[in-house]
N, C-alpha and C positions, 0 to 999 in steps of 0.2 A: 470488454466493457468500455463504455464511453468514459473519457477521462474526467468529465464533470461529475459523473456518478461515482467514479473511483475516488475523487477528491472528497465528496460528501461522505462516502462510506468510511474512508480513512479518518476523516475528522470525527465522525460519530463514534468510531471505535476508540479514538484517542480520548474523547470526552468520557466514555464509559470507563476506560482504564484509569483516568485521572480521578474519577469519583470513587474508584476502588483503591485509590492510593498506590497504584502500580505505575509510578511516574516514569520509569525508564521505558516501559512498553508504550506508554502514552506519547513520550517524546519521539520514539521511533515512528509511530503512525503520523504524527504531526510533521516530522521531517520529510517523510515520503509524500504527504499531501502537499506541502509547500514547495516541494521540488518540481511539481508540474508546471509552475509559473503560467497558470491559465488566466484568461481574462474573467475572473470570478467577481461577483458583486463585491463592492467595497466593504459592505457590512460583514459579509461572510469571511472575507480575507482578514479584516481587522480582528474578528473573533478568533480566527486561527492563530494569528500572531499573539493575541492576548493570552489564549490558552497555553501556547508554548512558553510565554513569559511566566505564567503561573507555575507551569511544570518545572521550569528552570529555577524558579525561586525555591520550590520544594526540594530541589536537588542541590541547593546552595550554589547555584551558578548565577550569581547576581549580576555580573557584567553582561552575560549573555541575555538575562531576562530584561535588562535595561534596553538592549538593542532591539529585542522583540517588542517591548512596550513603545519604543520610539517609532517603529514601523507601524504599529497599530494606531498610535496617535496621529501619525501623518495621514493615515486613511480616515480616521474618525476623531477629529480633535475635540468634539463636544462630549465624548464619553468620559465622565468624571472618574469612573472606576480605573481607567488606565493610568491616570495621574496618581491615584491613590496607591496602586501597586508599585508604580515606578518610584514614588517617594519612599516606599518601604525599602526597596532595593538600594536606593541611594543612601538611605539612613544606615543600613547594615554595613555599607562600605565607607561610612563616615564622610560621605559626600554631602555635607550639610547645606551648602549653598544651593545645590541642585534640588535637594529634598524640599528646601524652603520655597523655591520657585514652583515646584509641583503643588505644595500646599496652598500657595497663593492662588494658583489656578483652580484648585478645588474650592476654595472659598468663593471665587468668582462664579464658578459653575453651579455650586450648591450653597448659596449664602445662608440658607436656613439651617444647615447642619453645623451645630455648635462644635462637634468633635473635630472638624477641620480647623476651626479657629484655635482650639486648644492644642492641636498638633502643631500648628504654626508657631504658637507661643513657645511651646516646649522646644521645638527645633531651634528657634532663635536664641533661646536661653542656652541650649547646648553649644551652639556656635560661639556665643560670647565666652562661655567657660573654656571652650577648646582654644580659642584665641588667647585668652589670658594664660592658660597653661603653657601654650607654645611660647609666649613672650617671656614667661618665667624661666623657661628652659634654654633660652638663647644666651 
């Protein structure tokens, strides 16, 4: 089978397993698809990294998900959903500065979405409280 068709087949199966919440199987298919290193369309490749990032989030592999979202963002920097998911991973890891930067990008890309502005305010407040807490413990 042609490797382009194989990539698409593996990606499609990964998507199906993700929807069925079978994350480890989905991850296996994505890893195989991305190992081909084919000159695939930027959009398709970005989607594959994004899906693997989502799978890794579901598996609590937040650092790995950030790496995948970084790759997807490098390919498709105008996709707001990538910043949204990456900010969630940063937040779980208490990487508030990075999460705030992602929220700022979300506000820029989707200024009409008030939830991004609310998330940004919340993260900035958490960062302030976290800094105060650390100062008290020094």
